N, C-alpha and C positions, 0 to 999 in steps of 0.2 A: 303581772308587773314586776319589774326588778326592783329591790329596795336597796337602800344603802348598806344594810347588813349584807345583802347578797355581794355587793361590791367589796366590801372590806373582807369578806370570806374568800373572795377570788384573788385578792391581793394578800392573802396569808396573814391578814392583820398588820400590814405594813403602813396602812394609811388610816387617818382618823376618820370619824363619822362626817365631819364637816368636809374634808377631802372627797369622800366618797359621794356626797351630796353634790359636791361641785362637778363631779363626773356626771352624775344624773342630770344636772342642769345644762350641761354640755355647751355653755356660753364660751364665746372666744375668750372673754376675760378670765374665765375660771379655768382654761385649759393650761395654765402654767403648771399645773400639778402633773402634766406629762412628763415632766423632768424630775418629779420626786422619788420614783420607785427606783431603789436600789442605785444610787449615783446616776441617775439619768438613763439607766438601761432598764428595759423591760424584760422579764422573761416570757415564755409563750403564754403561760397561764395568766399572767397580769395584762398582757396585751390583748387576749381574748376576751377579758372581763371589760376592758375599756371598750371594745367594739361592741359588745353586746349592750353596754349601757348606751352607747351612742345609736344604735340601731332602735332602741326603745323609747328614746326621748327627743324631743324637739326636732323632728325631722325636717322642719323648715330651716333650721340654722346648719346649712351644709357649709363646711369648710375643710380644707385639707391640712394636716398637720404633719411636722416632720417628727419622726420617732427613731429610737434605737432600740435593737434587741439582741440579747444574748443568751443562747441556748443550744442545744444539740441539734444536728442536722438529722432529720429523719429521712430525708430523700433528696436526692439531686438528679435531675433529668438531663438528658443530653441537650446540647444547644440546638435551637431551630433557626433556620435562616429567616430573616426579615425580608421586606420588599426591597428591590435593588434602589428604590429611591428614597429609603431611609439612611440616615447617617450611621446608625448602628448596624453592624453587620450581622449580629445574632441576638436571639433573647433566650433565657434560661429560667426555668422554674426550680426554686428550692423550697422544700417543705422542712420546717424546724418544729422541733417538740417530739411528740410520740403520736401513736396511731390515733387515739381517742381525745387527744388535745394538741392540735397543730396549727400552724399558720403557713400560709402560702405566700411566698415572695417572688416577684418576676423582676430579673435584672437584665441589663442590655450590654452589648458592645464590649468595651474593655473589661467591664466588671465581670462579665460571664466569662470571657478569656482567661481572667486572673484565677478563676475558681479551678480550672484545669491546669494551667502553669504552675500553680502552688499546691496542686494536688489535695484540694480540699474534698474529705471523703465522708461517707455516711458514717453517722455517730461521732464525728468530731464535734467538740464545742466551738463555736465560733461567735464573734460579734459583728454585726451589720449595723453601721451608723448612717444616719441621714437618708432613712426611707420615707418616702411620701405615702401617709395613710389617706387614702381617697375615700372620703366619707359618702360619696354618692355611689360607689361600686363595693365599698370596703374591701379594697384591694391595697396590698402593700407593694409599692413600686419604687425600683431604684432609679437613680438619675445620675447626672455626671459628678455629683458631689458624694454619692454612695462610697463608703470605705468598708471593705472585708477585712478582718483579722482572724486568724486562727488562735484559739486560747488552749485548747488541748487536743493532741492528736490521738485518734483511735487507732488500735491495730485490729480491727474487727475483720478478718478474711481468713480463707483457706489457701494454703500454699502447697499442702501435700494432697494431691489429687487421689491418693487411695482412701482419703475420708469421704469422697463423693459417693452416693448411692441414689438409686432410682426413687423419685418422689420428694427429694429436698427442694424447699422453695424459698425464693427470697433471700439467697445467700450472696455473700461477696467472696471473690477468689482473685488471686494474681498469678500471673505466669507469663511466659514468652510466646509471642504470637509467632509461630515458626512458618505458618503459610496462612496467606489470605487470598480468597478468590476475588474476582471481579464482581462489582454490583450489578444484579439484574433487577428487572422490574416484572412482577408477577402479579396476576389476578387471584386474589384470595377469598376462598369461601363463596365462589360463584359470584363475586362482584366484579363490575367492570372496573372499579377503581384499582390502579396499578400501586402496588406496594414494592419499596425496595427490599431486596433481600441478599443475602451474602452467605458464604461459608468460610469457615477459618479453622486452623488448629492450634491449640493453645498447649503449652507443656510446661511442667513443674520441674522439668530436668530429668525426671525419670519415667515419667508416663505422660502420654500425650491425650488429649481429649478433643473431640469435634464440637465446634461451635455453629449453631444456627442462628443467624442475625436476622432480624427484620426491623422495618421502619427506620427510625432515628439512629438505632444501634448499627445497622448495616451501612447508613450514609457515613457514620462516623469512621468507619474502616478506611474511608478514601484517604485519611491523614496519615495512616500508620505505615510503617515500613516493616518487612519481615524481620523476625528476631527482636522487635522492640517488646518491652515488658509493659504489660497493661494490667488494669484492674478492671473487673466486672462487678458491678453492684446490682442487687435485685434481681438475680437471675435464677433459673429454675434447672433441674436435673430432670431427666427422663430416659427411660429405656426405649430404643428404636431399633429394631430388627436384631434385638439381643445384646445391643451395645448401648452404652450411656453416651447421651448428648447433652450438652448445655445449651439452653434456650435464652436468647438475650433479645429483648424486643423493646417496643415503645416505653414500657414500664420500667426498662432497665436503663443502665448507664455502662459506657464503655469508654476508657481513656488512658493513654499511654504516659508514662513518666519514668525518668531514671531513677526515681526514688524506688520503685518497685524492684528495679535491677539491684539496688544497694542492699535492700531487704533480704533478698536471696543469698548475698554473699556473707551475710551475718551468721 
Protein backbone atom coordinates (compact mmCIF):
# COMPACT_ATOMS: atom_id res chain seq x y z
CA UNK A 1 0.00 0.00 0.00
CA UNK A 2 1.35 3.44 -0.91
CA UNK A 3 1.72 5.77 2.08
CA UNK A 4 1.69 9.55 2.35
CA UNK A 5 5.46 9.42 2.86
CA UNK A 6 5.86 7.57 -0.43
CA UNK A 7 4.00 10.39 -2.17
CA UNK A 8 6.08 13.09 -0.44
CA UNK A 9 9.23 11.28 -1.54
CA UNK A 10 7.99 11.01 -5.13
CA UNK A 11 7.30 14.75 -5.12
CA UNK A 12 10.87 15.39 -3.88
CA UNK A 13 9.53 16.92 -0.66
CA UNK A 14 7.60 19.61 -2.56
CA UNK A 15 4.27 18.86 -0.87
CA UNK A 16 3.14 18.55 2.72
CA UNK A 17 1.84 15.45 4.44
CA UNK A 18 -1.69 16.89 4.27
CA UNK A 19 -1.38 17.40 0.51
CA UNK A 20 0.01 13.88 0.09
CA UNK A 21 -2.94 12.49 2.03
CA UNK A 22 -5.23 14.47 -0.28
CA UNK A 23 -3.69 12.66 -3.23
CA UNK A 24 -4.22 9.35 -1.47
CA UNK A 25 -7.84 10.26 -0.84
CA UNK A 26 -8.20 11.10 -4.53
CA UNK A 27 -11.54 12.85 -3.98
CA UNK A 28 -12.52 15.46 -6.58
CA UNK A 29 -12.56 18.21 -3.96
CA UNK A 30 -9.01 17.47 -2.91
CA UNK A 31 -7.59 17.26 -6.42
CA UNK A 32 -6.96 21.03 -6.46
CA UNK A 33 -3.44 20.08 -5.41
CA UNK A 34 -2.88 19.04 -9.01
CA UNK A 35 -1.92 22.65 -9.66
CA UNK A 36 0.42 22.97 -6.67
CA UNK A 37 3.54 21.27 -8.00
CA UNK A 38 6.08 23.70 -9.46
CA UNK A 39 3.76 26.53 -10.56
CA UNK A 40 1.13 24.16 -11.89
CA UNK A 41 3.55 22.05 -13.95
CA UNK A 42 4.38 18.44 -13.14
CA UNK A 43 7.66 16.86 -14.01
CA UNK A 44 7.51 13.20 -15.00
CA UNK A 45 8.43 11.85 -11.57
CA UNK A 46 5.70 13.88 -9.85
CA UNK A 47 3.06 12.92 -12.39
CA UNK A 48 3.96 9.24 -12.06
CA UNK A 49 3.61 9.57 -8.29
CA UNK A 50 0.15 11.02 -8.72
CA UNK A 51 -0.95 8.25 -11.08
CA UNK A 52 0.46 5.63 -8.72
CA UNK A 53 -1.63 7.04 -5.89
CA UNK A 54 -4.78 7.21 -8.00
CA UNK A 55 -4.36 3.60 -9.07
CA UNK A 56 -3.99 2.42 -5.52
CA UNK A 57 -6.88 4.29 -3.90
CA UNK A 58 -10.60 4.82 -4.40
CA UNK A 59 -11.02 3.00 -7.72
CA UNK A 60 -14.74 3.82 -7.63
CA UNK A 61 -14.08 7.56 -7.77
CA UNK A 62 -13.19 7.83 -11.43
CA UNK A 63 -12.68 11.26 -12.92
CA UNK A 64 -10.61 12.84 -15.65
CA UNK A 65 -8.26 15.69 -14.79
CA UNK A 66 -6.48 18.35 -16.78
CA UNK A 67 -2.73 18.36 -16.12
CA UNK A 68 0.39 20.12 -17.42
CA UNK A 69 3.81 18.50 -17.73
CA UNK A 70 7.31 19.87 -18.31
CA UNK A 71 10.31 17.59 -18.80
CA UNK A 72 12.67 16.14 -21.41
CA UNK A 73 11.52 14.21 -24.45
CA UNK A 74 12.73 10.64 -24.28
CA UNK A 75 11.14 9.45 -27.52
CA UNK A 76 8.98 10.84 -30.31
CA UNK A 77 7.39 8.41 -32.74
CA UNK A 78 6.34 8.92 -36.34
CA UNK A 79 2.71 9.99 -36.78
CA UNK A 80 0.18 7.32 -37.63
CA UNK A 81 -2.96 7.87 -39.72
CA UNK A 82 -6.36 7.70 -38.11
CA UNK A 83 -9.62 6.53 -39.62
CA UNK A 84 -10.80 8.60 -42.57
CA UNK A 85 -13.96 9.32 -40.57
CA UNK A 86 -12.00 11.04 -37.79
CA UNK A 87 -11.62 14.81 -37.74
CA UNK A 88 -7.96 14.38 -36.79
CA UNK A 89 -5.70 13.34 -39.63
CA UNK A 90 -3.05 11.66 -37.49
CA UNK A 91 -2.02 10.67 -34.01
CA UNK A 92 1.42 10.58 -32.44
CA UNK A 93 3.03 9.15 -29.32
CA UNK A 94 5.50 11.17 -27.25
CA UNK A 95 7.40 9.62 -24.35
CA UNK A 96 8.74 12.10 -21.77
CA UNK A 97 11.23 11.53 -18.97
CA UNK A 98 13.86 8.81 -19.14
CA UNK A 99 14.03 5.09 -19.73
CA UNK A 100 13.20 3.96 -16.20
CA UNK A 101 10.84 6.83 -15.31
CA UNK A 102 8.65 7.95 -18.19
CA UNK A 103 5.12 8.86 -19.22
CA UNK A 104 3.44 8.27 -22.56
CA UNK A 105 1.34 11.00 -24.18
CA UNK A 106 -0.90 10.70 -27.24
CA UNK A 107 -1.64 13.82 -29.31
CA UNK A 108 -3.72 14.26 -32.43
CA UNK A 109 -4.16 16.32 -35.59
CA UNK A 110 -2.62 19.80 -35.59
CA UNK A 111 -0.78 19.20 -32.31
CA UNK A 112 0.97 16.23 -33.92
CA UNK A 113 1.80 18.24 -37.04
CA UNK A 114 3.13 21.07 -34.82
CA UNK A 115 5.79 18.71 -33.43
CA UNK A 116 7.43 18.19 -36.85
CA UNK A 117 6.85 21.72 -38.19
CA UNK A 118 8.65 23.20 -35.19
CA UNK A 119 11.29 20.45 -35.04
CA UNK A 120 10.67 19.12 -31.55
CA UNK A 121 13.56 16.70 -31.04
CA UNK A 122 14.58 13.89 -28.77
CA UNK A 123 16.09 15.25 -25.51
CA UNK A 124 14.50 18.69 -25.94
CA UNK A 125 12.90 20.05 -22.78
CA UNK A 126 9.26 20.92 -23.49
CA UNK A 127 6.04 21.87 -21.75
CA UNK A 128 2.68 20.38 -22.73
CA UNK A 129 -0.36 22.07 -21.22
CA UNK A 130 -3.99 20.97 -21.01
CA UNK A 131 -3.55 17.23 -21.23
CA UNK A 132 -6.37 14.97 -20.10
CA UNK A 133 -5.42 12.38 -17.48
CA UNK A 134 -7.84 9.54 -18.18
CA UNK A 135 -8.15 7.77 -14.82
CA UNK A 136 -9.94 4.78 -16.35
CA UNK A 137 -7.01 3.82 -18.57
CA UNK A 138 -4.35 6.00 -16.88
CA UNK A 139 -3.45 7.60 -20.19
CA UNK A 140 -2.43 11.17 -20.98
CA UNK A 141 -4.30 12.41 -24.03
CA UNK A 142 -4.17 15.67 -25.96
CA UNK A 143 -7.21 17.59 -27.13
CA UNK A 144 -8.04 20.77 -29.05
CA UNK A 145 -6.85 22.88 -26.09
CA UNK A 146 -3.47 21.16 -25.77
CA UNK A 147 -0.51 23.55 -26.18
CA UNK A 148 3.13 22.51 -26.75
CA UNK A 149 6.09 24.78 -26.06
CA UNK A 150 9.83 24.12 -26.44
CA UNK A 151 11.86 25.25 -23.39
CA UNK A 152 15.35 24.04 -24.29
CA UNK A 153 16.74 22.89 -27.64
CA UNK A 154 18.81 19.70 -27.68
CA UNK A 155 21.74 19.35 -30.07
CA UNK A 156 22.03 15.60 -29.64
CA UNK A 157 22.89 14.16 -33.07
CA UNK A 158 25.68 12.97 -35.36
CA UNK A 159 26.34 15.04 -38.48
CA UNK A 160 29.75 13.55 -39.35
CA UNK A 161 29.18 10.06 -40.74
CA UNK A 162 32.82 9.06 -40.21
CA UNK A 163 31.77 8.63 -36.55
CA UNK A 164 29.36 5.81 -37.45
CA UNK A 165 30.35 2.22 -36.76
CA UNK A 166 28.77 -1.21 -36.75
CA UNK A 167 26.64 -1.98 -33.70
CA UNK A 168 25.67 1.56 -32.73
CA UNK A 169 22.10 1.61 -31.42
CA UNK A 170 19.47 4.24 -30.70
CA UNK A 171 21.47 7.08 -32.22
CA UNK A 172 20.31 10.37 -33.75
CA UNK A 173 21.77 11.82 -36.95
CA UNK A 174 21.08 14.50 -39.54
CA UNK A 175 21.91 14.72 -43.23
CA UNK A 176 20.62 15.35 -46.74
CA UNK A 177 18.36 12.73 -48.33
CA UNK A 178 20.01 12.63 -51.76
CA UNK A 179 17.97 9.66 -52.98
CA UNK A 180 14.61 8.15 -51.94
CA UNK A 181 13.18 4.98 -53.47
CA UNK A 182 9.43 4.32 -53.86
CA UNK A 183 7.61 2.64 -50.99
CA UNK A 184 6.91 -1.05 -51.47
CA UNK A 185 5.07 -3.61 -49.34
CA UNK A 186 6.70 -6.87 -48.36
CA UNK A 187 5.99 -9.86 -46.10
CA UNK A 188 8.42 -9.91 -43.21
CA UNK A 189 9.60 -12.97 -41.28
CA UNK A 190 7.31 -15.44 -43.08
CA UNK A 191 4.24 -13.43 -42.10
CA UNK A 192 1.28 -12.75 -44.36
CA UNK A 193 1.14 -9.22 -42.97
CA UNK A 194 2.42 -6.67 -45.49
CA UNK A 195 4.91 -4.13 -44.13
CA UNK A 196 5.93 -0.85 -45.80
CA UNK A 197 9.60 -0.73 -46.80
CA UNK A 198 11.82 1.76 -48.58
CA UNK A 199 15.45 2.56 -49.32
CA UNK A 200 17.19 5.92 -49.27
CA UNK A 201 20.64 7.50 -49.31
CA UNK A 202 21.62 10.13 -46.73
CA UNK A 203 24.73 12.31 -46.96
CA UNK A 204 26.69 14.52 -44.57
CA UNK A 205 28.20 16.36 -47.56
CA UNK A 206 31.30 14.17 -47.68
CA UNK A 207 30.08 10.63 -47.11
CA UNK A 208 26.85 8.89 -48.09
CA UNK A 209 25.12 6.11 -46.18
CA UNK A 210 22.30 3.75 -47.24
CA UNK A 211 19.09 3.73 -45.23
CA UNK A 212 16.83 0.73 -44.76
CA UNK A 213 13.40 2.02 -43.75
CA UNK A 214 10.49 -0.02 -42.42
CA UNK A 215 6.95 0.57 -41.24
CA UNK A 216 6.02 4.11 -40.25
CA UNK A 217 9.52 5.37 -41.11
CA UNK A 218 9.16 4.08 -44.67
CA UNK A 219 5.72 5.69 -44.97
CA UNK A 220 7.11 9.01 -43.73
CA UNK A 221 9.42 9.26 -46.77
CA UNK A 222 6.38 9.79 -49.03
CA UNK A 223 6.37 13.43 -47.86
CA UNK A 224 10.06 14.06 -48.61
CA UNK A 225 11.77 15.50 -51.66
CA UNK A 226 15.30 14.61 -52.78
CA UNK A 227 18.02 16.77 -51.16
CA UNK A 228 15.84 17.70 -48.17
CA UNK A 229 17.64 17.72 -44.85
CA UNK A 230 16.24 15.29 -42.32
CA UNK A 231 16.83 13.99 -38.83
CA UNK A 232 16.72 10.32 -37.89
CA UNK A 233 16.10 9.49 -34.23
CA UNK A 234 16.55 6.18 -32.42
CA UNK A 235 18.08 4.36 -35.37
CA UNK A 236 20.71 1.59 -35.53
CA UNK A 237 23.86 0.99 -37.56
CA UNK A 238 24.79 -2.47 -38.81
CA UNK A 239 27.21 -4.00 -41.27
CA UNK A 240 25.60 -5.62 -44.28
CA UNK A 241 27.67 -7.14 -47.08
CA UNK A 242 30.79 -5.48 -45.72
CA UNK A 243 29.23 -1.98 -45.74
CA UNK A 244 27.47 0.01 -43.07
CA UNK A 245 23.71 0.52 -43.29
CA UNK A 246 21.42 2.64 -41.11
CA UNK A 247 18.22 0.91 -40.00
CA UNK A 248 15.14 3.05 -39.39
CA UNK A 249 11.94 1.31 -38.27
CA UNK A 250 8.72 1.72 -36.27
CA UNK A 251 10.78 2.40 -33.14
CA UNK A 252 12.57 5.24 -34.94
CA UNK A 253 11.50 8.64 -36.21
CA UNK A 254 12.40 10.48 -39.43
CA UNK A 255 11.36 14.02 -40.35
CA UNK A 256 12.59 16.84 -42.56
CA UNK A 257 13.18 20.50 -41.63
CA UNK A 258 15.15 23.47 -42.97
CA UNK A 259 16.53 23.80 -39.44
CA UNK A 260 18.88 20.90 -40.15
CA UNK A 261 20.13 22.52 -43.35
CA UNK A 262 21.04 25.65 -41.38
CA UNK A 263 22.95 23.55 -38.85
CA UNK A 264 25.19 22.22 -41.61
CA UNK A 265 25.98 25.79 -42.71
CA UNK A 266 27.25 26.81 -39.27
